[in-house]
N, C-alpha and C positions, 0 to 999 in steps of 0.2 A: 719969058725965056726964049731965045732963038733956037732953032733946030740944031745949029752947029755945036752948041754947048751941051746938048743932051747926052751924046756918047761919052764925053769926058766926065760928066756928073755920074753917069751910070757906072763907069769904070771905078770911080772913087767909092761909090757905095758897095760895089762888089769886093774891092780890096778891104774895106772896113769890115764887111760881113765875114770875109775869110779870116781876118785877124781875130775877130770876136769868137768865131767858132773854134779856132785853134786854141785860144785861151780857155774856152769852156771845156773842151775835151781833154786837153793835155796839161792845163794848169800853167800859170806864169812861172818863169824861172826867176826867183828872187834870191837864190843862194849865191849868185856870182860865178858859179861853175857851169861850164858848157861842155857837153859830150863832144869829143874830138875824133877826127880821123887819125890814121897812123902818123902821117907827116906832122900834123899839128901836135900830137902827143910827144913826138921826138923833139920838136922845137921847145915845147913847154918844159920837158925834162922829167915828167912823172905821170903815172897813171892815177886815175880816180876810180876806185873799185868799190862797188856796193857789195857788202857781205851781210849775212845774218847777224843780228845784234848779239845774241847770246845763245848759240846752239852748239854745244860741244858734241862731237869732236871736230866740227866743221869750222867754227869761227866764234871767238869770244875774247874779251879783254881780261887779262890777269890782274892781280892786285896792284901792279905797277902801271896799269893802263896800257900794257903792250898787247897787241893782237896776236892770238895764237890759233892753231888749228889747221886741218887739212886744206881747206879752201884758201886760207891765208897764205899757206906755203905755196899753193899754186899761183896766187897773185904775185908773190915775191919772185917766183921762178920766171913768170912772164916778164916782170920788170927787168930781171937780170938779162934775159935773152933779147928783149926789144930795146932796152935802154942802157944795158951794161952795168946796172946797179940794182941789186935786189931790194935796196931800201927806197928806191924811187917809186913809191906807191903811197897814195893816201887812201885810207879806208873810210867808208861811210857805212856805219852800222844801221841796219834797216830791220823793221819788223816784216814778217812774211807778206802782209797785205800791202806794204809800201814799196816792194821791190820793183815791179813794173812801172808804177807811177814815177819813181825816181829816175828810171831809165828814160821814160817818155818825156819827162820834164827836163832832161839834159843835166841832171844833178850828178850823174856818174858817166864814165866812159863805157863801162861794162858791168855786168853782174856776175859774180862767182858766189852764188847765194842759194845753193840747194835748189836750183831751178830745173824742174822736170820739163822736158820738151813735150809740148802738147800742140794739137792742131790750133786751138784757140790762141795760144801764146805766139805761135808762128805767124799769126795774122798781124801782130803788132811789133814783133821783134825778130831778129835773126839769131841763129844759134850756131855754136861751134860743134865740132865732133864731141861726142860724149867723153867725159873723163872718169865717169863712174856709173855703174848700173846698180840700182837699189830695188828692194821690194818692200811692200807694206807688211809690217809685223804687228803683233798684238802683245802689249805689255799689261800685266795685271799685278795687283798686290799678291804677295805670296799666299798660296792656298786656294786662290780662285782659278778654276780651270774652265769654267763655262760662263764667261761674262755675258751680260745682257745689254746694259747701258755702256756705250763706248764713246769716249771723247775723240773728236777728229777736228783738225784745223779747218776753220771756215774757208771755203773756196779751194780746198785741197783737191788735187786731181784724184785722190784716193776715194772720194765720196761716191762718184758714179760706179766705180769698180766694186766697192763694198756693197752698195745697194743691189748690184747684180749678182755678185758671187757669194755674199754673206748676208742675205736678207733677214736672217734671224737676229742680227745685231741692231739695236736701237741707237742710232748715231746722234751724238750730242755735240753741236758746234761750239768751238771755243776759239778765242782770238789769238792765242799764243801757246807755245809749248809750256811756258810757266803756268798758264791758266789750266792747261790739261793736267799737269802734275799736281797742282793744288786740288783740283776736283777729285783726282784719284786718291790723294792722301786723306781728304775729308770724307771719302765714301760716297761722294755725289755721283760718281761713275764707277763701273767695275773694271774698266780697262782703258787703254789708249791705243788707237790704231794710227800708226805713223811710220815714217821711214825707219827701217830696221837699224841703219847705222846710228841713228840717234838713240833708239831704244836700247841697243846693245850697250851704249855708253852709260845710260841710266842704270842698267842692270849691274854693270861692273862697279858703279859707285855706291850702290846700296843693296843690302840683302833683303830689303823690304819688297823688292820687285822680282818678278819672274817673266821671262820672255817665252810665250807659248809657241808651239811648233808651226802654227798656221802662218802661211805666207801667201801674198796675192800680188799679181802683176809683175811687170818688168819696167822700171822707170829709169830712163837714161837722164843723168844729170849733165848739163852742158853750160857753157858760158854764153850769156845773152848779150847781144849788142843792138844798137839802134838799127833800124832799117834804113836803106839808102845806099846808092852806089858808092858814095864817098867813104863808106865804112867797109867796103869789100876788101881792100888791101889788108886792113886790120884783121878781118875774119880769116883770110887766107893765111896770114902769118901765124895766127893762133892755131888754126887747124894743123898746119905743118909741125908746129911745136908739140902739140898733143900727140900727133902721129909718131913723131920721133921719140917722145918720152915713153910712149907705149911700147915701141920697138926695143928701146934700150933699157927697159925696166925701171926708168926713173919714176913713173907713176906708181908702180908697184912698191917701190921703196918709200915714197911719200905716204902711201896708204898704210904701209906696215908701221911707219913711225907713229901713226895715230890709231893703231889697233884696228884697221879696217881690212 
C-alpha cells in the first residue's frame, strides 16, 4: 500500500465506525418514518406524535380505536395551529420504556407522553415549556393506610425521590401501569407510587382504591423533541403556543375536560 492511499483508507474506516456506533446506540430506523423539522413537517402535512399506549386520562384508544385523552388533545391542538388541521396527526402508542428510544430512532417527530423533564433526559432530548406540573402520589386498596411494599415503574424519576424522602417504603419495580395495577389487585404489593393525575383517574373508576394524602416532588411534564439546531424552530413554535394557551386559559380548559 502506498502512503498516499492511507489517509483515504483511514477516513473510510472512521466513517464506517461512526455508522456502526450510531446504529448500536440509537438503533436502526426500520419503520420508514423520520423525525422532521418544522418546514419538513409542513411539507409532509402531518405530525407523528408518540403518546403513552394506555394511560388514562392522558392517552388511550377507545373501543372504536380512536385516540382519547389530555395529551392527545394537546397533539391535535398543535396540529391545528401548525398545520391548520387538528386531524393532521398520526399517533404512535408507546410503553414508558420505549418513549425516548422511539424519539432517538426517528420514529416520531416529538413525544407528548407523560415525559418528566430531568437532567438525564435533557442530555439526549430537548424539551418545551411545561404544559402540566404533577406530583407523586400513593394509591392503595381501600383500608390500607400504611403500605410497605409499593410498586413503581422501572426507570421512573420517582424512584430516587422516594428512596430519599420515603425510605420506609420497599419499592417494587414493574414494567407498566397495568402490571402495577395487577400486582395491587393480587395483593403482591400494598400500593402504587406514581403520577397523581393517573392515580386520581383510577380512584374515580373504582371504589376498591383510595388515594392517600402523601405527595412528593414537583414534576414538570413537557413535550420532548430531538436535539439539533434543525429542530429549534419547531421547539420555538411549540413554546409560543404553550405560552399562549396558558395565558388565554386554553390549557386550563383542556385539563378541566379530562378532570385534571
